[in-house]
MIFINU-587195 format. One record per residue: residue in three letters; x, y, z of N, C-alpha, C in turn. Coordinates in steps of 0.001 Angstrom, whole numbers, padded with zeros to 6 digits, always signed. Example, Ala and Ser with C-alpha at 12.3 -4.5 7.8 and 13.67 -1.06 7.14 Angstrom:
residues 2
Ala+013190-005690+007800+012300-004500+007800+013200-003300+007800
Ser+012850-002250+007080+013670-001060+007140+012900+000030+007870
END
This chain:
residues 102
Met-006259-006784+019310-006827-005479+019608-008320-005522+019280
Ile-009117-004951+020151-010563-004955+019920-010948-003832+018948
Asn-012132-003983+018363-012577-003040+017329-012614-001592+017806
Ala-013007-001361+019036-013069+000007+019557-011679+000650+019554
Glu-010670-000138+019882-009296+000381+019875-008818+000645+018445
Lys-009215-000236+017535-008862-000040+016129-009503+001247+015602
Lys-010779+001432+015938-011481+002644+015504-010775+003894+016016
Lys-010398+003868+017278-009728+005019+017869-008431+005330+017124
Ala-007640+004307+016839-006370+004500+016129-006601+005030+014719
Leu-007612+004506+014037-007907+004959+012672-008438+006389+012663
Leu-009254+006731+013648-009753+008110+013741-008604+009085+014000
Glu-007667+008684+014831-006484+009523+015086-005685+009718+013800
Leu-005600+008669+013014-004887+008749+011745-005577+009752+010814
Leu-006896+009721+010782-007633+010687+009953-007416+012117+010433
Lys-007332+012297+011738-007147+013634+012302-005806+014247+011918
Thr-004804+013408+011678-003488+013942+011339-003527+014689+010022
Asn-004483+014297+009159-004680+014988+007877-003378+015094+007090
Thr-002653+013992+007061-001394+013966+006335-001228+012624+005637
Gly-000478+012632+004585-000213+011412+003843+001150+010830+004151
Leu+001606+010972+005379+002918+010449+005744+002889+008923+005831
Val+003680+008302+005011+003737+006849+004933+003986+006227+006298
Glu+004899+006796+007057+005274+006240+008348+004078+006151+009294
Ser+003211+007159+009263+002031+007171+010134+001093+006017+009802
Tyr+000920+005754+008527+000027+004684+008101+000622+003316+008395
Tyr+001905+003148+008136+002573+001890+008484+002446+001637+009985
Phe+002760+002650+010792+002717+002516+012244+001330+002110+012709
Thr+000305+002793+012213-001058+002505+012651-001480+001103+012253
Leu-001224+000710+011004-001596-000645+010587-000862-001703+011412
Glu+000395-001478+011700+001143-002420+012535+000582-002434+013958
Gln+000271-001261+014473-000236-001130+015838-001550-001884+016016
Ile-002434-001803+015040-003740-002460+015169-003728-003896+014635
Gly-002580-004335+014171-002438-005711+013716-003025-005993+012350
Asp-003102-004973+011509-003753-005132+010214-002871-004836+009012
Leu-001571-004832+009185-000671-004703+008039-000648-006058+007345
Lys-001075-006102+006106-001176-007359+005360+000107-007590+004573
Thr+001029-008353+005149+002257-008653+004430+001981-009539+003221
Asn+000838-010208+003231+000427-011052+002104-000628-010359+001242
Tyr-000560-009036+001174-001566-008254+000459-001773-008741-000971
Ile-000736-009268-001592-000834-009716-002986-001856-010845-003137
Asp-002078-011612-002073-003064-012687-002116-004490-012167-002286
Tyr-004704-010913-001970-006030-010298-002066-006269-009615-003412
Met-005228-009471-004199-005322-008741-005462-005820-009648-006594
Thr-006460-009025-007568-007017-009774-008699-006243-009538-009986
Thr-005288-008616-009970-004510-008321-011171-003057-008737-010956
Ala-002436-009162-012030-001019-009529-011964-000369-009138-013280
Pro+000622-008282-013288+001095-007563-012110-000001-006652-011559
Ile+000170-006240-010336-000870-005446-009666-001092-004130-010397
Asp-002354-003898-010718-002787-002621-011302-003512-001879-010180
Val-002821-000959-009569-003330-000276-008378-004677+000386-008643
Asn-004816+001058-009761-006072+001757-010041-007237+000783-010185
Thr-007001-000354-010816-008047-001372-010944-008404-001939-009574
Glu-007401-002214-008778-007645-002769-007439-008419-001790-006561
Leu-008122-000504-006668-008826+000496-005850-010310+000578-006178
Lys-010689+000201-007388-012109+000198-007766-012900-000829-006968
Arg-012224-001764-006359-012875-002807-005572-013290-002333-004183
Leu-012929-001124-003818-013224-000603-002487-014723-000593-002186
Val-015527-000315-003175-016980-000209-002962-017549-001468-002292
Gly-017152-002624-002760-017679-003872-002207-016730-004582-001264
Ala-015714-003874-000805-014658-004506-000001-015106-004830+001415
Asn-014570-005939+001929-014716-006236+003345-013508-005633+004072
Tyr-013468-005817+005379-012400-005186+006162-011016-005678+005746
Asp-010882-006975+005545-009569-007519+005170-009089-006973+003834
Leu-009986-006848+002873-009590-006292+001581-009173-004832+001744
Cys-009870-004094+002587-009490-002697+002831-008060-002607+003375
Thr-007738-003462+004318-006391-003424+004883-005360-003851+003840
Ala-005745-004785+002972-004837-005203+001895-004636-004072+000888
Leu-005703-003342+000575-005583-002219-000357-004687-001128+000216
Leu-004853-000853+001490-004019+000172+002119-002554-000277+002157
Thr-002334-001535+002478-000971-002063+002455-000394-001987+001050
Met-001216-002288+000054-000782-002207-001345-000280-000805-001670
Leu-001014+000210-001224-000602+001591-001494+000713+001923-000783
Leu+000876+001405+000412+002129+001635+001133+003295+000948+000436
Arg+003075-000252-000047+004129-000975-000761+004435-000305-002101
Glu+003408+000224-002748+003628+000956-003999+004586+002111-003743
Asp+004403+002779-002620+005265+003905-002277+006706+003442-002071
His+006872+002249-001557+008221+001710-001350+008972+001620-002683
Phe+008259+001233-003725+008880+001079-005038+008883+002375-005848
Ser+007911+003236-005580+007812+004532-006280+007715+005615-005220
Asn+008828+005982-004667+008879+006912-003548+008060+008166-003813
Gly+007140+008453-002869+006310+009632-002977+004922+009358-003531
Glu+004691+008164-004021+003401+007831-004637+002260+007841-003622
Phe+002527+007402-002382+001475+007374-001369+000951+008776-001094
Glu+001849+009731-000957+001434+011107-000690+000629+011669-001864
Ile+001026+011322-003074+000276+011765-004260-001126+011179-004225
Arg-001223+009889-003950-002538+009246-003874-003365+009817-002722
Tyr-002702+010145-001626-003398+010771-000505-004001+012104-000944
Glu-003188+012920-001594-003648+014238-002053-004757+014119-003094
Gln-004761+013042-003867-005805+012811-004869-007066+012220-004248
Gly-007049+011978-002945-008228+011481-002252-008440+009984-002375
Gln-007378+009216-002576-007523+007779-002742-007228+006990-001470
Val-006734+007636-000435-006384+006944+000797-007500+007067+001837
Thr-007987+008252+002072-008995+008496+003105-010243+007630+002937
Pro-010741+007416+001720-011920+006542+001588-011685+005116+002093
Ile-010469+004640+002000-010170+003306+002514-010299+003299+004033
Ile-009737+004305+004684-009825+004406+006153-011284+004548+006577
Lys-012025+005372+005877-013446+005562+006217-014234+004267+006055
Lys-013927+003506+005034-014598+002212+004825-014219+001242+005938
Met-012967+001262+006349-012532+000405+007456-013307+000760+008723
Leu-013451+002041+008987-014205+002483+010165-015659+002043+010074
Glu-016233+002171+008908-017630+001763+008686-017799+000266+008951
Leu-016845-000525+008509-016943-001972+008653-016659-002460+010065
Leu-015939-001649+010835-015692-002029+012238-016951-001805+013052
END
């Protein structure tokens, strides 16, 4: 998928203004950026989500997709966590950074 198509999909995701896990999984899969190997991008073990999110400032596109995948996987183990993080404003900055980097 070309960058313009990725941007369009990510902008649509922002417009939904919701923290629905399914929407984020679908979009990342659709644009080919779901990082099943997200753990390879992390610097903490076990993964400390809050520490990893601090890396967003200097993140490249691949790290952004890994961080977003990390949040989705966190929700898998702690049901409802993604929506909480969304409401706390921790998800949208990742999408905005991805758009900026595209």
